Backbone bond lengths (Angstrom), bond angles and torsions (degrees), N, CA, C in turn:
res aa  C-N    CA-C-N  psi(-1)  N-CA   C-N-CA  omega(-1)  CA-C   N-CA-C  phi
1 M - - - 1.471 - - 1.516 110.71 -
2 T 1.328 117.02 136.89 1.461 123.50 172.52 1.514 108.34 -103.61
3 D 1.322 117.23 128.55 1.463 120.58 -179.64 1.522 109.84 -62.47
4 T 1.338 115.97 144.63 1.476 119.32 -178.05 1.515 112.46 -61.77
5 T 1.310 117.65 -26.07 1.465 119.89 -177.88 1.519 112.17 -85.40
6 T 1.351 117.15 -17.19 1.472 119.73 -177.74 1.518 113.04 -110.45
7 A 1.323 118.24 -10.47 1.463 119.70 176.31 1.527 108.79 -56.97
8 P 1.337 118.39 132.61 1.463 120.68 -175.67 1.526 113.94 -65.23
9 Y 1.305 116.42 -10.01 1.463 120.54 179.75 1.532 111.06 -117.44
10 A 1.330 117.52 18.16 1.470 120.74 -178.18 1.523 111.82 -63.07
11 D 1.329 117.24 -24.20 1.459 120.76 177.61 1.524 111.78 -83.15
12 I 1.332 117.16 -3.32 1.465 121.56 -176.28 1.524 111.74 -109.74
13 V 1.334 117.32 -43.70 1.463 122.74 -175.00 1.522 110.18 -105.53
14 D 1.324 116.61 139.51 1.461 121.40 173.11 1.530 107.74 -77.49
15 L 1.337 116.32 89.64 1.456 121.42 -173.88 1.517 112.97 -73.73
16 D 1.311 118.53 -17.41 1.457 119.57 174.91 1.533 110.38 -67.54
17 R 1.317 116.41 -38.69 1.475 120.77 178.58 1.520 112.02 -86.60
18 Y 1.318 116.39 -33.65 1.456 121.30 -173.20 1.543 109.51 -130.11
19 P 1.331 117.91 81.71 1.473 121.62 -173.37 1.529 113.28 -78.44
20 I 1.317 116.71 66.03 1.460 120.48 -179.27 1.518 111.52 -70.13
21 H 1.339 117.00 -13.36 1.462 121.77 178.71 1.521 112.20 -79.65
22 D 1.350 117.66 -10.12 1.461 121.36 -173.92 1.526 109.83 -145.81
23 L 1.335 116.29 66.24 1.456 120.75 -175.64 1.521 113.20 -70.38
24 D 1.332 117.64 -16.05 1.465 120.55 178.86 1.525 113.03 -83.95
25 S 1.319 117.24 -8.01 1.465 120.44 177.68 1.520 110.19 -77.65
26 D 1.329 116.69 166.57 1.465 120.19 176.81 1.526 110.71 -58.18
27 A 1.334 116.11 -43.58 1.464 120.18 -179.31 1.525 110.94 -66.14
28 G 1.330 117.08 -38.77 1.453 120.67 178.92 1.513 112.39 -65.96
29 R 1.337 116.50 -43.73 1.462 119.79 178.14 1.527 111.28 -65.54
30 R 1.319 116.55 -38.30 1.465 120.06 178.60 1.528 110.71 -64.27
31 L 1.329 117.63 -40.93 1.458 121.64 178.10 1.522 110.53 -59.24
32 V 1.316 116.80 -47.69 1.465 120.70 -179.02 1.524 110.60 -61.87
33 E 1.326 117.37 -44.94 1.460 120.64 -178.62 1.527 111.95 -64.92
34 E 1.319 117.02 -39.85 1.465 119.89 178.12 1.523 111.31 -64.77
35 C 1.333 116.46 -40.89 1.463 120.04 178.64 1.524 110.78 -65.44
36 R 1.325 117.22 -42.85 1.460 120.61 178.23 1.516 111.56 -59.63
37 A 1.323 115.71 -45.19 1.465 120.01 -177.86 1.522 111.15 -61.93
38 E 1.331 117.16 -44.63 1.460 120.31 -179.61 1.520 111.25 -66.04
39 L 1.325 116.60 -42.21 1.456 120.77 -178.68 1.524 111.08 -65.59
40 E 1.315 116.81 -40.93 1.457 120.29 -177.40 1.528 112.34 -73.61
41 S 1.318 117.73 -28.71 1.462 119.66 -178.43 1.524 113.13 -86.36
42 T 1.329 117.28 -28.64 1.469 120.01 -174.75 1.523 114.24 -122.61
43 G 1.343 117.74 -14.71 1.462 120.50 -176.13 1.508 113.77 84.70
44 V 1.333 117.33 -2.30 1.460 121.86 177.53 1.527 108.78 -138.51
45 C 1.324 115.19 159.25 1.460 121.07 173.45 1.524 107.39 -147.24
46 N 1.315 116.04 118.34 1.458 122.23 -178.83 1.521 110.20 -107.48
47 L 1.327 117.56 123.17 1.460 122.03 176.88 1.532 107.77 -108.64
48 H 1.326 115.19 91.49 1.466 121.11 -176.87 1.529 110.23 -69.89
49 G 1.322 115.84 138.95 1.452 120.44 178.56 1.506 114.05 70.65
50 F 1.328 117.81 17.82 1.469 121.13 179.18 1.529 110.19 -62.55
51 V 1.329 116.16 -44.79 1.470 121.47 179.15 1.524 109.04 -96.30
52 R 1.309 115.97 131.96 1.463 121.58 -176.68 1.539 111.43 -65.44
53 P 1.340 116.76 148.99 1.470 120.48 -177.23 1.528 113.69 -56.15
54 E 1.328 117.69 -37.21 1.471 119.96 -179.34 1.530 111.08 -64.07
55 A 1.332 116.69 -39.09 1.461 120.77 178.91 1.521 110.49 -69.85
56 V 1.323 116.89 -38.48 1.467 120.98 176.78 1.525 110.22 -60.92
57 A 1.336 116.39 -46.33 1.466 120.81 -178.97 1.526 110.98 -61.24
58 R 1.336 116.40 -38.93 1.467 119.51 179.72 1.521 110.85 -66.10
59 M 1.329 117.92 -38.51 1.456 120.47 179.41 1.529 111.13 -67.76
60 V 1.324 117.49 -36.44 1.467 120.56 175.64 1.528 109.69 -63.96
61 D 1.333 117.01 -43.41 1.463 120.67 178.06 1.526 110.98 -60.79
62 L 1.335 116.32 -44.04 1.465 120.13 -179.35 1.524 111.52 -62.97
63 A 1.329 116.63 -39.24 1.467 119.85 178.56 1.522 110.57 -59.26
64 G 1.327 116.74 -37.91 1.462 120.35 177.15 1.512 112.17 -72.18
65 E 1.332 116.71 -43.79 1.467 121.17 -178.38 1.525 112.21 -63.66
66 L 1.335 116.65 -32.96 1.466 121.44 -175.00 1.526 112.77 -103.67
67 A 1.316 116.85 13.69 1.469 120.87 -174.41 1.524 112.63 -56.94
68 D 1.321 117.45 -33.52 1.463 120.09 -178.72 1.527 112.25 -67.52
69 H 1.328 117.81 -17.48 1.469 121.74 -179.36 1.529 112.39 -94.46
70 A 1.330 117.48 -3.82 1.464 120.84 -178.52 1.529 109.96 -78.53
71 W 1.329 115.29 143.84 1.458 120.77 177.90 1.525 108.95 -89.24
72 A 1.332 115.94 119.75 1.456 121.53 179.37 1.524 108.85 -89.31
73 S 1.329 116.25 118.66 1.461 120.33 179.13 1.523 109.45 -121.41
74 D 1.331 115.65 144.63 1.462 122.19 178.16 1.518 105.71 -149.60
75 R 1.334 116.11 103.67 1.459 119.91 -172.46 1.515 110.61 -147.42
76 T 1.316 114.95 165.73 1.457 120.79 174.44 1.525 109.24 -108.96
77 H 1.327 115.43 156.01 1.464 120.86 -178.68 1.519 108.87 -163.38
78 T 1.316 117.09 165.20 1.456 120.53 172.85 1.524 108.52 -82.84
79 V 1.320 116.64 168.88 1.463 120.34 179.95 1.519 111.49 -66.53
80 Y 1.346 117.27 -14.23 1.467 121.80 -179.07 1.530 112.63 -102.35
81 F 1.330 117.13 0.61 1.465 122.32 -175.41 1.531 110.76 55.85
82 T 1.316 115.64 42.15 1.459 122.28 175.93 1.521 108.44 -122.38
83 A 1.321 115.48 164.76 1.467 119.25 177.37 1.522 109.65 -62.93
84 P 1.335 118.31 138.07 1.470 120.50 -179.79 1.529 111.21 -62.32
85 D 1.317 115.59 136.69 1.460 121.96 178.88 1.526 108.31 -88.06
86 E 1.327 115.64 100.14 1.464 120.84 -175.03 1.525 112.93 -68.40
87 S 1.325 117.82 -10.73 1.465 120.05 178.49 1.524 111.78 -80.27
88 R 1.322 117.12 -10.62 1.476 121.53 -178.54 1.532 110.38 -89.87
89 P 1.348 117.08 161.73 1.465 119.38 172.86 1.520 111.15 -58.36
90 E 1.313 117.11 156.56 1.464 122.00 -171.37 1.518 113.55 -55.85
91 M 1.335 119.08 -38.85 1.459 121.64 -176.75 1.525 113.50 -98.59
92 H 1.310 117.50 12.45 1.464 120.78 176.20 1.537 108.73 -68.00
93 P 1.346 118.75 140.71 1.474 120.40 -178.00 1.523 114.29 -56.23
94 R 1.328 117.19 -27.43 1.466 119.70 -179.56 1.529 111.93 -79.17
95 R 1.348 116.11 -8.76 1.470 120.03 179.66 1.525 112.79 -120.45
96 A 1.328 117.31 -36.05 1.464 121.33 -175.10 1.522 111.39 -58.59
97 Q 1.330 115.33 142.12 1.462 121.78 -177.77 1.529 110.75 -109.06
98 V 1.315 116.39 139.73 1.460 122.90 172.65 1.531 107.95 -120.91
99 R 1.327 115.73 166.45 1.470 119.96 -175.82 1.516 111.40 -110.38
100 S 1.340 115.54 138.10 1.464 121.83 170.41 1.519 108.28 -128.63
101 A 1.333 115.99 129.27 1.461 121.62 179.48 1.521 108.11 -140.12
102 K 1.322 117.10 127.19 1.462 120.88 -176.75 1.513 109.62 -163.85
103 H 1.331 115.30 172.74 1.459 122.62 175.19 1.528 107.79 -118.70
104 G 1.338 116.80 118.13 1.460 120.85 -175.85 1.520 112.36 -111.55
105 L 1.314 115.84 126.00 1.465 122.26 178.59 1.517 108.20 -100.88
106 A 1.326 117.18 112.62 1.454 121.85 -174.90 1.532 111.78 -72.16
107 Y 1.311 114.90 160.68 1.459 122.78 -176.55 1.530 112.73 -56.67
108 D 1.328 116.93 -39.01 1.465 118.83 -176.23 1.523 112.77 -73.28
109 R 1.338 117.64 -6.18 1.462 121.52 175.49 1.531 112.16 -95.41
110 I 1.318 117.13 -8.74 1.466 121.26 -173.70 1.522 109.71 -94.28
111 P 1.326 119.57 125.38 1.470 121.81 -176.61 1.526 111.93 -58.24
112 T 1.326 115.80 148.24 1.460 120.50 -177.83 1.522 112.54 -64.88
113 D 1.340 117.49 -22.73 1.463 119.58 179.89 1.530 112.92 -94.41
114 A 1.338 117.55 5.82 1.469 120.26 177.37 1.528 108.80 -61.53
115 P 1.327 118.36 135.49 1.470 120.20 -174.81 1.523 114.45 -51.44
116 L 1.322 117.20 -49.54 1.463 118.00 -175.57 1.519 112.69 -75.83
117 R 1.315 117.86 -22.84 1.465 118.08 172.89 1.522 109.29 -69.10
118 R 1.320 117.10 -43.04 1.469 119.82 177.54 1.524 111.14 -60.75
119 L 1.331 116.86 -40.80 1.454 120.13 179.95 1.522 110.55 -67.87
120 Y 1.326 117.24 -45.46 1.455 120.86 -179.09 1.527 111.22 -57.84
121 E 1.309 117.31 -37.26 1.460 121.39 -177.05 1.528 112.96 -79.63
122 S 1.323 117.06 2.24 1.455 121.34 178.61 1.524 111.19 -81.73
123 D 1.340 116.86 131.76 1.460 120.42 175.71 1.526 111.66 -65.22
124 D 1.329 117.14 -27.29 1.467 119.93 -179.77 1.520 111.32 -64.66
125 L 1.336 117.26 -41.74 1.467 119.35 178.80 1.522 110.23 -65.45
126 T 1.333 117.11 -43.11 1.463 120.64 178.72 1.523 110.58 -59.76
127 A 1.331 116.82 -43.64 1.469 120.82 -179.86 1.527 111.07 -64.99
128 F 1.317 117.31 -38.47 1.470 121.23 178.81 1.523 110.55 -63.46
129 I 1.326 117.22 -47.03 1.461 120.80 -179.22 1.527 110.48 -63.84
130 A 1.336 116.95 -41.70 1.464 120.50 177.55 1.525 110.98 -61.07
131 A 1.325 117.27 -40.82 1.464 120.75 -179.42 1.522 111.14 -64.24
132 V 1.325 117.34 -44.75 1.462 120.63 179.88 1.527 110.75 -62.62
133 L 1.326 116.28 -39.22 1.462 121.07 -177.38 1.521 113.16 -85.15
134 R 1.333 116.54 2.26 1.467 122.41 179.81 1.529 111.72 58.97
135 K 1.311 115.88 40.47 1.459 121.86 177.43 1.534 109.22 -102.39
136 D 1.316 116.11 136.18 1.463 119.02 178.13 1.522 111.06 -63.67
137 R 1.321 116.23 -34.01 1.458 120.41 -178.42 1.524 108.95 -158.09
138 L 1.312 115.78 137.33 1.456 121.65 170.90 1.518 108.98 -122.76
139 Y 1.320 114.26 153.51 1.463 120.83 177.87 1.525 109.43 -124.00
140 R 1.308 116.41 143.92 1.458 119.94 169.36 1.525 108.05 -70.85
141 S 1.326 115.46 150.93 1.456 120.51 -177.60 1.527 111.30 -57.93
142 A 1.328 115.07 146.24 1.462 120.90 176.18 1.524 112.03 -94.05
143 D 1.322 116.97 0.64 1.460 120.74 -177.76 1.524 109.84 -82.35
144 P 1.333 118.71 121.61 1.471 120.80 -175.77 1.523 114.58 -67.58
145 L 1.325 118.08 -10.60 1.463 120.91 176.70 1.518 112.14 -102.86
146 D 1.324 116.53 -38.35 1.456 121.32 -168.25 1.526 114.02 -101.78
147 V 1.319 117.65 5.05 1.466 120.83 179.83 1.528 110.63 -51.38
148 F 1.306 114.45 -51.17 1.462 122.20 -175.04 1.521 105.91 -156.78
149 Q 1.296 117.36 128.36 1.462 120.65 -174.71 1.520 110.32 -128.79
150 V 1.323 114.70 160.73 1.464 121.19 171.64 1.527 106.49 -117.18
151 T 1.328 116.25 125.65 1.454 121.48 -176.89 1.525 110.05 -116.43
152 A 1.314 115.30 131.59 1.468 121.29 176.03 1.519 108.65 -117.91
153 F 1.327 115.35 128.82 1.461 121.91 173.57 1.525 107.22 -105.55
154 H 1.321 116.62 112.82 1.451 122.12 -179.31 1.532 110.45 -87.87
155 P 1.330 118.02 167.35 1.460 120.68 180.00 1.530 112.00 -49.22
156 G 1.319 115.81 130.40 1.452 122.02 -179.17 1.514 113.95 89.91
157 E 1.333 117.95 -12.70 1.455 120.77 -179.84 1.529 110.31 -89.16
158 E 1.331 115.80 163.74 1.452 120.77 -175.40 1.527 109.59 -163.77
159 L 1.331 115.45 170.19 1.454 121.95 172.08 1.519 106.66 -119.12
160 G 1.344 116.10 117.38 1.452 120.05 -173.87 1.520 113.08 -71.64
161 W 1.322 115.67 163.38 1.461 121.55 177.88 1.525 110.75 -52.33
162 H 1.323 117.01 136.82 1.460 120.28 178.07 1.529 110.75 -167.59
163 F 1.323 114.70 162.20 1.454 122.63 166.32 1.521 107.53 -103.69
164 D 1.325 116.91 144.50 1.463 120.40 175.23 1.524 109.78 -75.66
165 N 1.332 115.53 149.10 1.462 120.01 174.28 1.516 111.65 -80.92
166 S 1.328 116.35 -19.12 1.461 120.89 179.42 1.533 109.41 -100.18
167 E 1.326 115.41 160.33 1.468 121.00 -177.95 1.522 111.88 -63.93
168 F 1.321 117.42 -36.58 1.456 121.04 -174.08 1.530 109.66 -145.59
169 S 1.329 115.81 163.95 1.463 120.88 173.38 1.521 108.49 -139.40
170 M 1.324 115.22 154.30 1.458 123.11 178.77 1.520 107.96 -121.86
171 T 1.313 117.36 130.39 1.457 120.66 178.99 1.522 110.57 -133.25
172 V 1.322 115.14 154.34 1.461 122.41 172.13 1.517 107.83 -126.97
173 M 1.335 116.48 127.08 1.462 121.03 179.67 1.522 109.87 -91.83
174 Y 1.349 115.66 133.92 1.466 121.08 176.72 1.517 111.74 -109.72
175 Q 1.327 116.23 -42.43 1.467 119.38 -174.65 1.522 109.68 -149.23
176 E 1.329 116.28 130.59 1.448 121.25 176.01 1.526 110.59 -89.93
177 A 1.310 116.18 155.00 1.459 120.97 175.49 1.524 109.81 -72.82
178 E 1.328 116.27 160.27 1.473 120.16 175.45 1.515 110.53 -59.92
179 S 1.332 115.90 -39.19 1.456 122.16 179.25 1.519 107.48 -154.75
180 G 1.339 116.07 156.82 1.454 119.11 -175.85 1.523 109.64 72.20
181 G 1.334 115.51 -162.09 1.452 119.66 178.30 1.516 113.72 68.73
182 Q 1.319 117.71 24.94 1.457 120.77 178.69 1.527 110.95 -80.77
183 F 1.324 115.15 141.54 1.462 121.37 174.96 1.526 106.66 -89.19
184 V 1.323 115.65 107.98 1.461 122.02 -175.49 1.525 108.34 -111.94
185 Y 1.324 116.69 138.56 1.461 118.80 -178.06 1.524 111.77 -145.82
186 A 1.340 114.10 156.62 1.467 122.52 176.27 1.521 106.48 -114.25
187 P 1.326 118.49 97.19 1.467 120.72 -173.51 1.524 112.68 -64.39
188 G 1.343 114.75 138.13 1.458 120.70 174.35 1.506 114.90 57.42
189 L 1.323 117.82 36.04 1.467 119.76 -175.40 1.527 111.38 -71.98
190 R 1.321 117.40 -27.03 1.459 120.51 174.33 1.531 108.38 -134.55
191 S 1.330 115.22 170.86 1.456 120.21 -179.62 1.522 109.18 -141.02
192 E 1.312 116.19 179.45 1.462 120.38 177.52 1.530 110.59 -60.93
193 D 1.333 116.25 -30.81 1.465 120.75 -174.07 1.518 114.31 -101.35
194 D 1.324 117.97 -11.33 1.467 120.81 -174.15 1.524 110.23 -145.48
195 E 1.327 116.13 113.14 1.463 120.69 178.57 1.532 111.72 -72.83
196 N 1.328 117.26 -19.83 1.476 122.36 177.15 1.527 111.15 48.81
197 E 1.309 116.37 53.90 1.461 120.19 -177.98 1.529 112.22 -63.70
198 D 1.330 117.24 -29.38 1.468 119.18 176.93 1.532 110.33 -65.90
199 G 1.343 116.67 -40.50 1.462 120.12 178.11 1.514 111.68 -66.38
200 V 1.320 117.16 -39.79 1.467 121.12 177.22 1.526 110.06 -63.85
201 A 1.327 116.44 -44.09 1.469 120.60 179.33 1.523 111.03 -60.81
202 A 1.336 117.07 -37.49 1.460 120.15 -179.92 1.526 111.09 -63.97
203 V 1.339 117.46 -41.75 1.469 120.58 177.83 1.526 109.92 -63.80
204 L 1.319 116.89 -44.30 1.465 120.27 179.94 1.531 111.05 -62.77
205 A 1.327 116.53 -28.27 1.471 120.76 179.81 1.525 112.52 -83.95
206 G 1.342 116.82 -3.56 1.461 119.29 175.64 1.512 116.44 113.35
207 D 1.339 118.53 4.79 1.462 121.34 178.87 1.526 109.90 -71.28
208 E 1.324 117.70 116.01 1.458 122.47 -177.20 1.532 112.75 -106.68
209 S 1.328 117.42 7.57 1.467 120.88 -170.99 1.530 113.21 -63.45
210 G 1.325 118.12 -32.21 1.458 119.55 -177.40 1.508 114.35 -105.55
211 L 1.324 117.62 11.74 1.459 120.97 -173.95 1.526 112.35 -84.79
212 K 1.326 114.98 149.76 1.454 122.41 174.32 1.520 109.22 -129.13
213 V 1.323 115.83 155.36 1.465 122.01 175.87 1.520 107.87 -110.50
214 L 1.319 115.88 128.17 1.455 120.62 178.72 1.524 108.77 -83.68
215 P 1.335 117.84 110.65 1.462 118.95 179.70 1.515 110.56 -68.16
216 S 1.301 116.26 146.12 1.457 120.02 -179.31 1.511 109.22 -150.96
217 A 1.314 114.90 167.74 1.459 121.84 177.63 1.514 106.62 -159.94
218 P 1.323 118.15 156.82 1.462 120.30 177.91 1.526 111.53 -52.82
219 G 1.338 115.24 133.15 1.457 121.06 179.63 1.509 114.25 95.36
220 T 1.339 117.93 -0.64 1.458 121.94 -177.82 1.527 111.02 -83.52
221 L 1.330 115.95 128.80 1.463 122.10 168.51 1.518 107.08 -96.96
222 A 1.342 117.19 128.26 1.464 120.75 -176.10 1.518 110.94 -124.38
223 F 1.327 115.12 133.68 1.457 123.20 167.27 1.532 106.36 -95.96
224 F 1.337 117.33 138.05 1.462 119.44 179.10 1.521 109.40 -146.39
225 R 1.329 115.41 129.58 1.465 120.94 174.90 1.521 107.84 -91.83
226 G 1.323 116.21 98.73 1.457 120.37 -173.12 1.507 115.11 -104.46
227 E 1.341 117.08 5.90 1.463 119.41 -179.25 1.525 111.52 -70.85
228 H 1.328 116.77 -33.98 1.460 121.42 -177.49 1.531 112.93 -114.03
229 A 1.322 117.37 -2.84 1.465 121.68 -179.46 1.528 109.48 -108.37
230 L 1.317 117.35 114.20 1.458 121.22 174.91 1.532 107.90 -64.89
231 H 1.342 117.67 136.09 1.460 118.79 -177.17 1.521 111.19 -152.74
232 R 1.338 114.10 163.11 1.458 120.94 -178.69 1.523 109.32 -156.33
233 V 1.355 116.37 167.94 1.464 123.29 166.54 1.518 105.87 -115.13
234 T 1.329 117.23 122.03 1.459 121.48 -175.93 1.533 110.79 -69.10
235 P 1.341 118.36 158.04 1.467 121.42 -177.32 1.529 112.75 -54.94
236 I 1.324 114.71 140.77 1.462 122.19 -179.18 1.523 109.38 -79.14
237 E 1.337 114.99 135.88 1.457 121.41 176.58 1.530 108.95 -123.79
238 G 1.333 116.14 154.74 1.453 119.65 -178.31 1.520 110.73 88.54
239 N 1.329 116.01 -171.60 1.467 120.73 -173.95 1.523 114.51 -99.33
240 R 1.325 117.35 -11.20 1.468 119.40 -175.16 1.524 110.56 -97.17
241 P 1.338 117.91 125.31 1.464 119.51 179.67 1.527 112.43 -73.33
242 R 1.290 115.37 154.45 1.466 123.02 171.81 1.527 107.12 -87.98
243 I 1.340 117.52 126.03 1.462 121.19 -175.63 1.523 109.60 -127.03
244 N 1.326 116.17 128.48 1.455 120.05 176.80 1.529 109.71 -150.58
245 S 1.304 115.83 175.60 1.458 121.89 175.21 1.519 109.86 -124.54
246 V 1.325 115.18 149.23 1.457 122.86 170.46 1.519 107.02 -112.21
247 L 1.332 116.80 127.86 1.458 123.04 179.75 1.526 108.29 -102.87
248 T 1.321 117.17 125.25 1.459 121.28 -172.04 1.522 111.91 -104.56
249 Y 1.331 114.80 126.66 1.468 122.18 178.05 1.518 108.99 -135.72
250 G 1.322 115.95 161.72 1.452 120.67 175.74 1.508 110.64 -156.60
251 E 1.308 115.84 173.50 1.459 121.36 -179.44 1.520 112.64 -92.92
252 R 1.345 116.20 2.58 1.471 121.14 174.85 1.522 108.64 -120.47
253 P 1.328 117.87 146.21 1.466 119.85 -179.12 1.522 114.26 -76.91
254 D 1.337 117.90 -10.24 1.466 121.44 -174.37 1.526 112.76 -110.51
255 M 1.309 118.38 24.28 1.463 122.02 -175.35 1.535 111.08 -67.48
256 R 1.337 115.61 125.68 1.462 121.62 179.78 1.525 109.34 -144.18
257 L 1.334 115.45 159.54 1.463 120.58 174.51 1.524 110.17 -75.56
258 S 1.331 115.19 152.98 1.455 118.84 168.56 1.529 108.15 -72.06
259 D 1.328 116.82 160.47 1.466 119.92 179.45 1.525 111.17 -60.64
260 L 1.335 117.57 -38.19 1.460 120.78 -179.03 1.527 110.71 -64.84
261 T 1.323 117.21 -46.86 1.464 120.43 179.62 1.519 110.69 -64.46
262 S 1.323 116.73 -38.50 1.461 120.76 178.85 1.526 111.01 -62.29
263 E 1.324 116.86 -42.02 1.463 120.93 177.64 1.527 110.95 -62.19
264 I 1.332 116.54 -40.00 1.461 120.63 -179.34 1.526 110.71 -66.29
265 F 1.333 116.79 -46.57 1.458 121.09 -173.87 1.523 113.44 -78.22
266 Y 1.350 116.39 -36.00 1.471 118.76 -170.36 1.533 114.37 -128.06
267 G 1.329 117.06 -1.70 1.459 120.01 177.97 1.500 114.22 73.09
268 R 1.336 118.07 14.38 1.463 123.06 179.75 1.526 108.63 -163.90
269 T 1.313 115.27 164.70 1.457 119.21 177.51 1.534 109.06 -102.03
270 S 1.298 115.08 153.65 1.461 119.67 -179.16 1.528 109.88 -84.61
271 P 1.324 118.11 147.06 1.457 120.58 177.72 1.517 111.17 -64.83
272 R 1.328 115.53 143.40 1.468 120.99 -179.24 1.526 110.95 -96.95
């Protein structure tokens, strides 16, 4: 157990509500079980107020201070992040194109004393996430660009419909947009045994009957199973950008982006 006053991230995480420093305690075990139950029943788990307001404010400030170092991308892609299959009908999910536009600040641009970088580099956070996901061991990414990023969606920008290539994703919200910028998803739209391309095509054509909105607020840590849930961030409206971070983990210690993906996300490749 690490005392709440001496944990190196005690100024970042509300340890009274979320005792990630002491998972063997009754409160720690209860936290893990509650997170597992929510994730397994809904495919998402939102921990509101996980990150303290002061740390959130500092991350918003840093996003502004480092804005010139962010890679601005605006591209189209399929929901699978694969080359469009021109042999399919125009609106088929394997051919249809959606738009993603955002500003991504790579890990090597983020100061070592940034609150969320310090938290991400904590073994306690990694152990907590592994416990919730029922993983024997998780590793932080080995990619010097994609370990942990800060993403800003400016007015008019969005994240197009897609499935994640990984089983799960972890995000931290810092700032919501004035309007728009909603995280919308279609839970369980496909499975290991059924790609359900007709269901995917229906969503792309505008069917909103099965969609849900993931509520969020500054300071929220979210678990999301995005491998089988189609999801997007709607276009940003107003003058305030939507700012969040994606925390990257894997079950191998050598996890890195391909050069092509690195170029798309950050406009450069990471050193090998």
